[in-house]
N, C-alpha and C positions, 0 to 999 in steps of 0.2 A: 504492499499500500504505499502511495505517495501523497505527501502533504506540502501545501505552502503556509508558513507562518510569516505573516508581516509585521513588522516592528521587532525584527529578529534580534537586533542589539539591545532590546530593552530589558528591564527588569524581570517581570514575570515570564517573558519569552525565553530568557536564559534558562530557567528552571524547566520550562516546557519542552524545548527543544531536546535538552539532555534526557529528559523521562523517555521522549517519542523515540531517540535513537537507540536507548537502552531496552525498548520494547520491539526494535526491529523495524521501524517505520524508515523509509526514505524521506528526509525532509530536505526542502529548499527554504531558506531564510532570505526575506527581502528587507532592505533598510536602507534610508538615504544618509544614515549616519549624521543627521541633524541635531541629535540631542546630546551625545556623548562624544562624537566624533570616532576615530577609529579605537576599536576595543576588541581585545583577545579574548576568545572563549575556549573552554578546555577541549571542546568538541570541534574546533575550526578544520582539523584535517580528518576528522573521522570519515570512513570511506563512503557512508550513506548520507553525508551532509554536503550541501552545496550553498554557497552564499552568493546572493546576488546583490550588488549595490546599485539602488535605484529608487524612485519614488513611486510610492502608491498611487499617487493621481495620475500617473501614466497609464492610462486604462488598456492601452496596446500591450504594453510591456506585461501587465498583469495577465491578459488574456494568452500571451504567449507562454508565460510560465505554467498557467493553469491548463493549457493544452494536454498535458499527460499527468494531472493530478487527480487524486479521488477525493481529496478533502481540502479545505481552505479555511485557515485559522485568522480571521480579521483582527489583529492585534494592534496594527498601527495606529497611532494617535499622538496629539500632543497632550502630555500629562506631566504633571508635577505635584509637589506638595501644596498646602493651603495657600502659601503666599503667590504661588504660581496661578492659582485661579484668580487672584486680585491683580496681578501684574499683567496676565495677558487675557483678560475676560472677553475681548472680541476675537482675538485671534484663535483662542481655543475653539469657540464655537465655529467660525468661519472655517478654520482649516481642517477641523474635524469632520464638518459637513462635507466637504469636497473629497476628503479621504473615504467617508462612508460611501459617497455617491459612485466615485470610482470602483471601490471594492465590490459594491453590489452590481453595477454595471457589467464588470468583468465576470462576476460569479454568474449572474443570469445567461450570459453568453456561453459559459463553460458548461453549465448545467444542460443547456440545449444543444450544444454543438460539439461538446467532447465529453469526458466522463466524469466530471465532477458529481459528487453524491450529496454533498451538503456544505453550507458554510457555517462555521462556528465563530459567534461574535463574542468578542470580550467585553462585557458591560462592565458595570461598577455598582458598589453598594450605594454611591451617591445618588441613584435613582431614588433611594428612600430617603432622601435629605429632609423631607416634611414627613415622614412616617407619623402615624398616629395609632400604631398597633404594634406592641412587643410581647414575644419575638415577633419579626416582621416576616410574613410569608410571601412566596412568590404570588403575584397577582396584585399585591397591594399598591405597587407602583401606579396602577390605573384608578385606585380607589383614595389615595390620599393627595393633597396639594401637590403640583408639579415642583420639582426642584428650583430654588431661587438662584443657584449659582449656574453661570453659562455652561460649566463642565458637567454638572449633573444634569442640566436640561438637555445637553447634547447627548449623552450617554442613554437618556431615556429615547430621544429621536433614533439613535442607533438601533434600538430594539423595535422600533416602529419600521424602520428600513426592513428588517427582517420579516416582520409581518405583512409588510405591503408587498415585498418580493415574492412571499409565499401566496399570498391571496390572488396576485395578478399573473404570476409567472410559475407558480408552483415549485418556487426554488426551497428544498428543504433546509431547515435551519436548526440551530440550538443556541441558546443564549446562556453564558455563564457570567455570574457576578461574583468575583473575588472580593473579599473583606479583609482590609487592612493587610496587605502581603508585607511580611518581614523577611529579611534573608540578607545574603552578601550580593554584591555585584552592582549596587546603587551608588554611582559616582556623582560628582558634580557635573550638572548639565552645562552645556556651551552658553546657554542663555541666562543661567542664574545670575542674579544679583545678590551682593551681600546683603544679608539681613540681621541687624543688631540684636541679640538677646543678652541683656546686660553687658558685660565687657566682651562677649564672644562674637565674632563674625560667623554667621552659618550661611549656607547657600541652598540646602536641601528642602527645608521646611517640612520634613518627614519627621514624625515625632521620635522614632527609636533612634536612627542615626543622629539626629540633632541632640537628643538627650546623651547618647554615648558620647559624643565627641565634646559636649560641654563638660561632662565630668571628667573625662580623660585630659582635658585642658585645664582642670583644677578649679572650675568654677564654683564658687560657694559663698553665699546662698545659691543653689541652683534656680535659674529661671524657668518657670512653667508658663506655657500659653493658658491664658484663662484660669479658672478655679482649679483645675486638675481632677474635677469630678467628672469630666467626659467619658463616657463608657465606650470602648472598642472591643473588637474580638481579633487579636493579633494572630495572624494566620501565616505559617511558615511557607515559604515559596515552593519548597519541593512537594509539600502536601496539596497546594492548590494545583500544581503541575499535574499531579496524580489525578486530582477531581476533573481537571479540563480534559485529560485524556480521556477518562472514563466516558464524560459526555460526548466526545468525539466518536469513541468506538461503540457504544451501546445504542442499538436500534431504538430502545424505549426512550432514548433522550432526543428522538426527532421532533421538531415543532414543539419544544419544550423549553423551559427555562429553569435555572438553578442558583440558589444561593450555596456558594462555596465558602465555607468558613469553619474555624474551629467553634465549639460550643462553649468555650471559657470566655467569660468576660473580665475585663480589668479595667480600672479607672487610670486615666494618665499618670495620677499621684502614685497609685500602687506600681505602675510600669516604673516611674522614676525611681522610687525607692528600691525596687528589685535590682535596677541597674547600678544605683549608688552603692548597695551593699556588695555587689560583685566586684566593683572597682575600687571602694573604699570600705573594705570591711571594718575597719578601725575607727572610722570617723563619724561622728553623729550627723544625720540627715539634716538639712536646713534648706528651705526653698522659699522662693517669693513668687508671687503671681503676677505675670505682664497682662496688660491688655489683650483680649482675643481678637481674632479676625471675624470679619463678618459672617463668614460661611464655616464656622467652627461648630459642626454639628454635636449637640450635647450628648445624644444617646443613638447608638447603632448597634442594634442586637437582631441578629438574624435567626430565622426560624430554618433549621437545617433538616428537618424531617424528611422533605421530598427528596433532597440528594442521597440522604442515607437509603431510602426505601427503593429509589428507582436505579440510582447510580452504585449503590453499595459504598458510598464514599464516607469517610470518617477521619478528620483530621488527626493524626497521631502525635505530631510534635508540640510539646509543651512550649510556652514562652520562655520558661528557664532553660530548656534545652537549646532553644534557637539562640537565645542571648550568649549562650557559651560558644557559639559559632560565630555570631555578629560582632561582639565586642573585640576580639583579636583581629578580626578582618579589619575593622574600622580603625583601631590603633596602627595597623600597618599602613593603612591608606593616607592616615594623618602624616605618618612620617615620610611616606614616598610622594605627597602632594596630591594624591588622587581625590582628596575631599578637603 
């Protein structure tokens, strides 16, 4: 089986492509390198992996690649941390709509004229930005108020692209919504600007790497965005990759959507204290709260019943285990200038 993964040099794609290759898939990765520039992956020279440098908005290029592909993972997007949502409010929705349209145009063509079986859309938990039901089940995105951020709104639009392509052209699809992916491989993006958090300059504005680097750099008291009571489900990238692959492979996932997440909830404050104790076990934990960003969702708790029942997916890696891998990696990146 052969699959195209767009956004191949991205954070989640790195875990997904490795998982697919380990399971015997033949993978083509497409990326224009606009986010991180040239980055190396452990599987770059794998005999079943081919990388193509190119733009997803080049529909003719997509069609050419998809001519002999059975599956297509639409993962390319402008994406970043919470500061990114504010910095690029227009560019996010405009660029991601162009990416979506090109991806679906090519997928519809490949389904009708080649051997494509399905498109798998990487959506986001941000479609539940204004959720009113917790834990939040699949389907609630059409019942709660729409997202306020342009990023969340566009991710919801991507799900409607899938719905529309199926209704008009019968293109089979699966939608997956990763929740708060954590892991290694996320570096400073080329477009990131410095964000001050106390006396530390940040770039990522993703909570785990930002907290880790602030603590590694000796910040005390630790600056936390908002009250620290925001609830998240931090899910390891390797687990999410397995969930996405299962959604790709299982016939029961056709024309279905899935929340992919750990069941374990943590507040930002609990996360911060856990990281602190791992890095500074002998120092008391002190923190101060900074003014939050506008789109800092206070509660994000998924219902994972459907992904368990249909996909057999259950995230296995605890936050504690993930941090034991993430902290040394970020420490090395600080030393080498990667972050």
